[in-house]
C-alpha positions, 0 to 999 in steps of 0.5 A: 389204832382208830382216831377215836381210840387215840382221843382227839387233841385239844389245841386250845381252851377258851379262857373263862369257859367251863372247860377252863374252870374245870381245869382242862388244858391244851395237849390233853385228848378227848376219848369219850363224852358221857361214856360214849364214843365221839365220832367227830365235831358233830358228835361233840357238839351234840354232846356238849349241849347238855347241862352236865357233861362227863369226859374222859381225857387222856393226859400227854403222859398218858394218864386217864382222868375223868372230869364232870363239867356243869354249865347252862344247857346249850352253851359250848364247853370252850374246847378247840380241836385240831383238826377242827373237824376232830376226825380227818377232813373229807378230801376233795375229789375234783379237779375244777378248772379254776381250783385256787389251790392249784394256782398257789405258788410253791413254798407256802404252809402246807395247809394252804394246799389242802383241798376239803370237800367236807360238809361239817366245815361247810355246816360249822364255818361256811366252807363251800362244798360240791356234794360230788363226793358225798357218801350215802351215809353222809347224806343221811346223817345231814338230813337226820341231824338237820345240819343246816344251812350248808354252802354248796358250789354248783357252777352249772346245771347241765351234766357235761358242763358240770363234768368239765368245770368240776374235772370230775366224772362224779359231778353229776351227782352233785345236783341229785344230792342237792335236791335230796338235801333240800327234799330233807329240809336242808337250806342251802347257800349256793355259788356259781363261779363264772368263767366267761364263755363257758358257764355264762349266757344261756348256760347261766340262765338255765343253771339259775332257772334249775336252782330256782325249782329248789323253792325255799331251800335255796336261800341265795345264789351268789355270782362270783367271777373266776379268780386266776393267778399267774401260777395256773397251770397252762395246760387244759381249758383256757380261762379268762377274766371278765370284760367291763361290757360283760360285767355290764350285761351281767349286772342288767340281767341279774337286776331282772332276775332279782325284780322277778324273784322278789316279786314271785317269792319274796326274795331276790335269790340272786346276788353279784359279787362286788367285783362286777359292780365295780368292773361295770362302773355301776353303784353298789346296791343298798344294804336292804338289797342284800337281804341280810348279807348271806354271802359276805365271804363270797365278796357279796356286799362288802363294799356296801357295808364299808360304805355304810359304816363310813357313812355313819361316822360322818364327814369328816369321821373324827374331830380335829386331832390333837397334833399332826398325824400322817398315816398310809392306808394300803390296799389292792386295786379292787378296793382302791375307790372305797379307800379313796373315799375314806381318804378323802373324808379323813383329810377333812379332820384337822391335823390328819394327813392320810395318804393312799397306796395301791399295791400290786400283787406280785406274789400271785400275780398283777391281775389279782387285785383283791386286797385280801390276797396281798402278802408281806412281800407285796407290801414290802416291795411296793412301800419300801421307799415310801414315807409312810408316816406314823403308821401303815394301815391294812385290812385284817383280811390279809392275815391269818384269823387271830394271828399276824401271819400273811399268806406268804408266811411273813408276819406283821412283826417282820414287815414292821421291822422292814418298812420301819413303821408301825403296822395296824390291821383294822376290819373297817372304818370304824376301827380305823378311825378309833385306831387314828384317834388312839395314835393322836393321843400318843407322843409323836415318834421321837418325842421325849417328855422333858422333866419339869423341875 
């Protein structure tokens, strides 16, 4: 039987949603909507936008039932599916030189080895796709339904260089598909993963010029440094990281491009990942220079958001605590200067004694310095002999969304037991300050309240 005939597994139902009110439960399968077949998540979202939605469901025991849900038009039903696309994912047919999936160590959960090149995930969640493997029917559907914006990996405009970087003879299709999508009214956010000596210099200038010809359809271009782990296969083209002098030259050239495009089209168009500014020793641009932060997931502007949020909290960012509190903030080398500034300001608050721990990434290799790739085993190895105080704070980006699971399969509960400390994941300075304030209002560890007679 085909997937649509078997139905689509409902993995969860949002509490308080119209679907929950209608009695729909996880484990049921969606067969049809308004007596029409559903091809995938795109069809589902189109159908769920109606004021009244009729669902044909299949219970785990095999019983069919019909449910009619009334809700405000345009609001979601509140169903989540596994897989999120409902239909099978479109797998990636490229073999990119720097594919991070190929650089994963063995033994991780299976989902971390999955390579997708699915326009539906690009539209729904901002996943980057290549368009090299797009089928004619997909192209027609994207334009017809105006699935916009999409997030596209470009890397180079030169056909031969594209074939090398993507490891695919079909790499030439990607740029033509990109042009057709833009002509069809689709806006795109583009990324170029820069490999020093390959798609930098004149090749990069040609690529930026070619993408600028897309006009208003090109909403942003992110320049991102290649990420390399200790597990990258040695065979093939040698890759290396950027040096400081190269980063400085890139920052200067990108600044010139930004001034030109801002004057010519009212947008800077080209944006650099934070790592280039840090490596070049240059200050991060002000918030307005990021024009709404369209590529945060690419590490473009995260540092500026962090610093601005810290500034809004004041210096010091919180009042004197009611009792002495010692805490530790753990991060990787890349974010260490930001956390150093946060720790400096926190120390100015009375009764607060924060420490910063810069943890080496042993799991992916020491050259990997971004905080989001630290694992439970890295934190355990780097902090096992440290006095961490009452709580250890980490970035929420280290964990799988909505869970306490690290990339290596370790959990926050396991790490708490191993390090014998409370673990708190926060998304930024404001959450950090609120968590510290809340911690200070609780009794100190080991405190036993005496009964007053």
